[in-house]
C-alpha positions in Angstrom: -41.2 5.5 -136.1 -43.6 5.4 -139.0 -43.2 9.1 -139.5 -39.4 8.8 -139.7 -39.8 6.1 -142.4 -42.1 8.3 -144.3 -39.8 11.3 -144.1 -36.8 9.1 -145.1 -38.7 7.7 -148.1 -39.8 11.2 -149.1 -36.3 12.5 -149.0 -35.0 9.7 -151.2 -37.9 10.1 -153.6 -37.6 13.8 -153.9 -33.8 13.6 -154.5 -34.4 11.2 -157.4 -36.8 13.7 -159.0 -35.1 17.0 -158.5 -31.4 17.6 -158.5 -29.8 20.1 -156.2 -28.4 23.4 -157.5 -25.5 24.4 -155.2 -23.6 26.8 -157.4 -20.6 28.6 -156.2 -19.5 31.6 -158.3 -16.1 33.3 -158.1 -15.4 36.5 -160.0 -12.2 36.2 -162.0 -10.0 38.5 -164.1 -10.1 38.5 -167.9 -6.6 37.1 -167.9 -7.9 34.0 -166.0 -10.3 33.1 -168.8 -9.1 30.7 -171.5 -8.0 32.5 -174.7 -10.4 30.5 -176.9 -13.4 31.7 -174.9 -12.2 35.3 -175.2 -11.7 34.9 -178.9 -15.3 33.6 -179.4 -16.7 36.5 -177.2 -14.6 39.3 -178.8 -17.0 40.4 -181.5 -20.0 40.6 -179.1 -18.4 42.4 -176.1 -16.5 45.2 -177.8 -16.7 48.4 -175.6 -18.9 46.5 -173.0 -18.2 46.0 -169.3 -17.9 42.3 -168.8 -17.9 40.3 -165.6 -16.1 37.0 -165.8 -17.1 34.2 -163.4 -15.7 30.8 -162.6 -18.6 28.6 -161.5 -18.7 25.2 -159.8 -21.8 23.2 -159.3 -21.0 19.8 -157.7 -18.8 18.0 -160.2 -19.2 20.5 -163.0 -17.2 23.7 -163.6 -17.7 26.4 -166.2 -16.7 29.9 -167.2 -19.4 32.6 -167.5 -19.3 36.0 -169.1 -22.0 38.4 -167.9 -22.7 41.7 -169.7 -25.4 44.1 -170.7 -26.0 44.7 -174.4 -29.0 46.3 -176.3 -30.8 46.9 -172.9 -30.7 43.1 -172.1 -28.7 41.2 -169.5 -26.6 38.3 -171.0 -24.9 35.3 -169.4 -22.8 33.3 -171.7 -21.6 29.9 -170.3 -18.7 27.8 -171.5 -17.4 24.5 -170.2 -13.8 24.3 -169.0 -12.6 23.1 -172.4 -13.9 26.3 -174.0 -17.1 24.9 -175.6 -20.2 27.0 -175.5 -23.0 25.5 -173.4 -25.7 28.2 -173.6 -26.6 31.9 -173.7 -29.1 33.1 -171.2 -31.0 36.4 -171.5 -33.0 37.9 -168.6 -36.6 38.6 -169.6 -40.0 39.4 -168.1 -42.2 36.4 -167.6 -45.1 38.4 -168.8 -43.5 38.7 -172.2 -43.9 35.0 -172.9 -46.7 34.0 -175.2 -50.0 33.1 -173.7 -49.7 29.5 -174.7 -46.2 29.1 -173.1 -47.4 30.8 -169.9 -50.5 28.6 -169.8 -48.4 25.4 -170.0 -46.0 26.6 -167.4 -48.8 27.7 -165.1 -50.5 24.3 -165.6 -47.3 22.5 -164.4 -46.8 24.9 -161.5 -50.4 24.5 -160.3 -50.1 20.7 -160.5 -46.9 20.5 -158.6 -47.5 23.0 -155.8 -50.2 24.6 -153.7 -48.8 28.0 -154.6 -45.9 29.6 -156.4 -44.1 32.9 -157.1 -42.0 33.4 -160.2 -38.8 35.3 -159.2 -36.8 35.3 -162.4 -37.2 34.2 -166.0 -34.5 33.7 -168.6 -34.6 32.8 -172.3 -31.9 30.1 -172.9 -30.3 29.7 -176.3 -28.9 26.1 -176.1 -25.8 25.4 -178.1 -26.0 21.9 -179.6 -23.6 21.8 -182.5 -22.2 24.0 -185.2 -20.4 27.3 -184.8 -20.4 29.0 -181.5 -20.5 32.3 -183.3 -24.0 31.4 -184.8 -25.5 30.7 -181.4 -24.0 33.9 -179.9 -25.2 36.0 -182.9 -28.7 34.6 -182.7 -28.9 35.4 -179.0 -27.3 38.9 -179.2 -29.6 39.8 -182.1 -32.7 38.2 -180.6 -33.0 35.9 -183.7 -34.8 32.6 -183.9 -32.8 29.6 -182.8 -33.3 26.0 -182.0 -33.5 24.8 -179.3 -34.8 27.6 -177.0 -35.6 26.9 -173.4 -37.0 29.0 -170.6 -35.3 28.9 -167.2 -37.4 30.1 -164.2 -36.5 30.6 -160.6 -39.6 29.9 -158.6 -40.7 29.7 -155.0 -43.0 26.7 -154.7 -45.3 26.1 -151.7 -46.0 22.4 -151.1 -48.3 22.1 -148.1 -46.7 24.2 -145.4 -43.2 24.0 -146.9 -41.7 26.6 -149.1 -38.6 26.0 -151.3 -36.9 27.7 -154.2 -36.4 25.8 -157.5 -34.8 26.3 -160.8 -37.2 25.0 -163.5 -36.5 24.4 -167.1 -39.2 24.4 -169.8 -39.0 24.0 -173.6 -40.0 26.6 -176.1 -43.7 25.5 -175.8 -43.7 25.7 -172.0 -43.4 21.9 -171.4 -41.5 20.9 -168.3 -38.0 19.5 -168.8 -36.1 19.6 -165.5 -36.2 20.8 -161.9 -33.4 21.6 -159.4 -33.7 22.5 -155.8 -31.8 25.7 -155.0 -29.6 25.2 -152.0 -29.2 28.5 -150.2 -26.0 28.8 -148.2 -26.0 30.9 -145.0 -23.8 33.5 -146.8 -26.4 33.9 -149.5 -28.6 35.8 -147.1 -26.1 38.2 -145.5 -26.6 41.9 -146.0 -23.5 44.0 -146.3 
C-alpha cells in the first residue's frame, strides 16, 4: 500500500514539473495553408521543396513549413491565426559554445543518472516586430534575441529511461522540460 501511495505521489509531482509532448503531425497541401502564412514565407522558400504540416499538441494547433536551405534544415511554425511562433534550425550539439555545453551538461547530470542527446535545434523565438525580420535572421544565421536551444534527450533516472524535449536559453540555462509521449505507431517500421 505504501508503495502505491509513493508511486501515485511521484506521478502527480512529475506531471507538475514536466508537461507531456504528444504531438500529432499531418502533412497538408500548400493550398490548405492560410494565405498570410504563405505570403510571409514566400521570399525565403523560392525554388525550395517545402513540406507543410498541420500539428496538434493537446489544446494547441499550428502550421509548420519544413525545408532545407543553405545546407540547413528549417522548421518554421505559425499559430492558427498566422502569427509566427518560432524558427528552428537543426544543428550539431558539438557546435555549441563550451560554456553553453557546460551549463547544459551540468543540468543533465543533476537531473539524471545518464543521458544521451538525440537532437539539437537552435530556436529563433519570435516575440514582436515584423515576422520577416525573425525569418531573415534565421535564414541568414544572423544574431537575434531571444535564441533558445531545444534538445531531444534520453534521460536515465534510476532504472527508468524516458525521452524528453528540453529547452535552454542562449547561455544554456534550463527553461522547460516536456516528456515525449511515444505512440505505438511511432515505432512501426514500413
